[in-house]
PLY file of the C-alpha trace (Angstrom):
ply
format ascii 1.0
element vertex 209
property float x
property float y
property float z
element edge 208
property int vertex1
property int vertex2
end_header
14.20 17.79 -2.59
13.99 16.70 1.02
10.44 15.66 1.83
9.03 16.67 5.20
6.29 14.03 5.05
6.53 10.46 3.79
3.24 8.56 3.57
3.27 4.80 3.05
0.88 2.28 1.63
0.86 -0.93 3.69
0.12 -4.15 1.79
2.86 -4.89 -0.71
4.88 -1.90 0.48
5.62 -2.55 4.16
3.90 -5.93 4.56
4.70 -8.97 2.44
1.04 -9.95 2.03
0.84 -10.83 -1.67
1.07 -14.63 -1.14
-1.73 -14.38 1.43
-3.74 -12.20 -0.99
-3.61 -14.87 -3.69
-4.71 -17.60 -1.31
-7.48 -15.48 0.23
-8.87 -14.28 -3.11
-9.27 -17.83 -4.36
-10.96 -18.88 -1.12
-13.34 -15.92 -1.36
-14.01 -16.61 -5.04
-15.71 -19.88 -4.19
-17.97 -18.29 -1.60
-18.79 -15.07 -3.44
-18.94 -16.49 -6.97
-16.22 -14.71 -8.91
-13.25 -16.04 -10.85
-10.26 -17.59 -9.16
-6.72 -16.51 -10.01
-4.99 -19.32 -11.88
-1.24 -19.62 -11.19
-0.46 -18.86 -14.83
-2.45 -15.60 -14.57
-0.50 -14.14 -11.67
2.28 -12.38 -13.56
-0.18 -10.95 -16.08
-2.47 -9.59 -13.36
0.52 -7.93 -11.68
0.72 -5.62 -14.70
-2.92 -4.48 -14.33
-4.44 -1.73 -12.22
-7.02 -2.61 -9.57
-10.04 -1.79 -11.74
-8.84 -4.09 -14.50
-8.16 -6.90 -12.02
-11.69 -6.53 -10.65
-13.09 -6.77 -14.19
-10.85 -9.74 -14.98
-12.07 -11.63 -11.92
-15.66 -10.58 -12.66
-16.28 -9.12 -9.23
-19.37 -6.86 -9.34
-18.48 -3.38 -8.06
-21.19 -3.55 -5.42
-19.44 -6.59 -3.93
-16.01 -4.98 -3.67
-16.46 -3.37 -0.20
-17.86 -6.61 1.20
-15.04 -8.70 -0.27
-12.48 -6.21 1.08
-14.01 -6.42 4.57
-13.93 -10.23 4.53
-10.34 -10.12 3.28
-9.31 -7.93 6.26
-11.05 -10.34 8.63
-9.26 -13.34 7.11
-5.96 -11.51 7.37
-6.61 -10.84 11.07
-7.07 -14.57 11.56
-3.77 -15.34 9.79
-1.76 -12.24 10.65
1.04 -14.28 12.22
1.89 -15.68 8.79
2.35 -12.24 7.18
5.76 -10.61 7.78
7.13 -7.17 7.22
9.55 -6.91 4.35
13.18 -7.10 5.51
14.69 -3.79 6.66
11.34 -1.99 7.12
12.04 -1.27 10.81
15.46 0.20 10.05
14.10 2.28 7.18
11.24 3.77 9.23
13.51 4.64 12.15
16.14 6.20 9.87
13.56 8.49 8.28
12.04 9.40 11.64
15.45 10.21 13.13
15.98 12.67 10.27
12.93 14.61 11.45
10.69 13.40 8.63
7.03 12.92 9.56
5.81 9.42 8.70
2.23 8.45 7.95
0.14 5.70 6.39
-2.87 5.31 4.10
-4.16 1.78 3.78
-7.27 -0.22 3.04
-6.23 -2.54 5.86
-7.29 -2.31 9.50
-5.44 -0.69 12.38
-5.39 -4.04 14.18
-3.69 -5.84 11.27
-1.14 -3.08 10.80
-0.31 -3.04 14.50
0.18 -6.80 14.64
2.42 -6.89 11.56
4.47 -3.72 12.07
4.57 -3.95 15.84
3.81 -1.28 18.43
7.12 0.56 18.10
6.95 0.95 14.31
3.26 1.81 14.31
3.97 4.42 16.98
6.18 6.31 14.51
3.18 7.01 12.26
1.33 10.31 12.53
-2.27 10.81 11.33
-2.53 7.25 9.89
-5.64 6.46 7.85
-6.96 2.90 8.11
-9.79 1.03 6.42
-9.71 3.27 3.36
-12.01 2.26 0.51
-10.31 0.70 -2.50
-10.41 3.91 -4.53
-10.66 6.40 -1.66
-7.02 7.04 -0.92
-6.84 10.54 -2.43
-9.22 11.97 0.17
-7.19 10.34 2.95
-3.99 11.86 1.59
-5.72 15.25 1.75
-6.71 14.55 5.35
-3.09 13.86 6.31
-1.89 17.00 4.56
-4.49 19.09 6.39
-3.60 17.59 9.79
0.14 17.96 9.21
-0.12 21.52 7.96
2.21 20.68 5.08
1.78 21.32 1.37
1.46 18.50 -1.15
4.81 19.52 -2.64
6.49 18.69 0.69
5.17 15.12 0.75
5.56 11.85 -1.10
3.28 8.80 -1.09
5.09 5.49 -1.42
3.19 2.44 -2.68
3.14 -0.58 -4.94
-0.01 -0.16 -7.05
-1.20 2.02 -9.90
-4.18 3.13 -7.79
-1.69 4.47 -5.22
0.03 6.46 -7.95
-3.31 7.83 -9.18
-4.31 8.84 -5.66
-1.07 10.78 -5.18
-1.47 12.55 -8.49
-5.06 13.47 -7.67
-3.75 15.63 -4.81
-0.62 16.87 -6.67
1.69 14.78 -4.49
4.83 12.99 -5.64
4.66 9.21 -5.81
7.41 6.73 -5.08
6.92 3.28 -6.58
8.31 0.16 -4.94
9.14 -2.83 -7.12
8.64 -5.63 -4.55
4.86 -5.40 -4.13
1.67 -6.41 -5.90
2.29 -4.53 -9.18
5.37 -5.24 -11.28
7.97 -2.52 -11.44
7.89 -2.16 -15.22
4.11 -1.60 -15.13
4.58 1.17 -12.56
7.46 2.67 -14.54
5.14 3.16 -17.52
3.27 5.76 -15.44
6.44 7.77 -14.71
6.47 7.89 -10.90
8.54 10.57 -9.18
10.88 7.90 -7.77
11.48 4.16 -8.01
12.73 2.01 -5.15
14.13 -1.47 -5.85
14.72 -2.44 -2.22
13.44 -1.23 1.15
16.73 0.28 2.27
16.83 2.46 -0.83
13.92 4.52 0.52
16.01 5.81 3.43
19.08 6.19 1.25
17.25 8.49 -1.16
14.98 10.39 1.24
17.02 10.75 4.45
19.76 13.25 3.81
0 1
1 2
2 3
3 4
4 5
5 6
6 7
7 8
8 9
9 10
10 11
11 12
12 13
13 14
14 15
15 16
16 17
17 18
18 19
19 20
20 21
21 22
22 23
23 24
24 25
25 26
26 27
27 28
28 29
29 30
30 31
31 32
32 33
33 34
34 35
35 36
36 37
37 38
38 39
39 40
40 41
41 42
42 43
43 44
44 45
45 46
46 47
47 48
48 49
49 50
50 51
51 52
52 53
53 54
54 55
55 56
56 57
57 58
58 59
59 60
60 61
61 62
62 63
63 64
64 65
65 66
66 67
67 68
68 69
69 70
70 71
71 72
72 73
73 74
74 75
75 76
76 77
77 78
78 79
79 80
80 81
81 82
82 83
83 84
84 85
85 86
86 87
87 88
88 89
89 90
90 91
91 92
92 93
93 94
94 95
95 96
96 97
97 98
98 99
99 100
100 101
101 102
102 103
103 104
104 105
105 106
106 107
107 108
108 109
109 110
110 111
111 112
112 113
113 114
114 115
115 116
116 117
117 118
118 119
119 120
120 121
121 122
122 123
123 124
124 125
125 126
126 127
127 128
128 129
129 130
130 131
131 132
132 133
133 134
134 135
135 136
136 137
137 138
138 139
139 140
140 141
141 142
142 143
143 144
144 145
145 146
146 147
147 148
148 149
149 150
150 151
151 152
152 153
153 154
154 155
155 156
156 157
157 158
158 159
159 160
160 161
161 162
162 163
163 164
164 165
165 166
166 167
167 168
168 169
169 170
170 171
171 172
172 173
173 174
174 175
175 176
176 177
177 178
178 179
179 180
180 181
181 182
182 183
183 184
184 185
185 186
186 187
187 188
188 189
189 190
190 191
191 192
192 193
193 194
194 195
195 196
196 197
197 198
198 199
199 200
200 201
201 202
202 203
203 204
204 205
205 206
206 207
207 208
């Protein structure tokens, strides 16, 4: 099926922010009194969903929005150190040139996305949803569908976390899992996504035709 709408997650999907995430979480742990991520824990945590990671780090749920806001602020201060994944620009332009509508749902800020993706790439996105709560992506996917006038069956959400997959399924949308992000590919595969992408260029190869 040729999708008319491709919606992307940002962190771990378009932006290579996982190393920054690890550093920032440990810095925030000291200030906000939750567990740090030990280096030997990293690969294990990359098999968990977001809720399990929050429990593992002993972050109280009421603190999650505050921690997320501080994380975005820290990223803004260090945004020059966070690159796009290789071939993202080419992939986005290839899809757009095929007449596919591109969009974005992310917990990150518009300012951070703009600085990392650049004005030209960000300008390709229609109806983007920024600053989404950690588990609020499903409602934002619905918003994009409503604004685009397309049905869920005509769209795919592409991301790197189990919560992204769950959000897509909550609105009956296909989900494409990328293997280069926060969650390990085999952990995503266990949830039977609609598609798996092992490199950025593969997205255009499979969806632009």
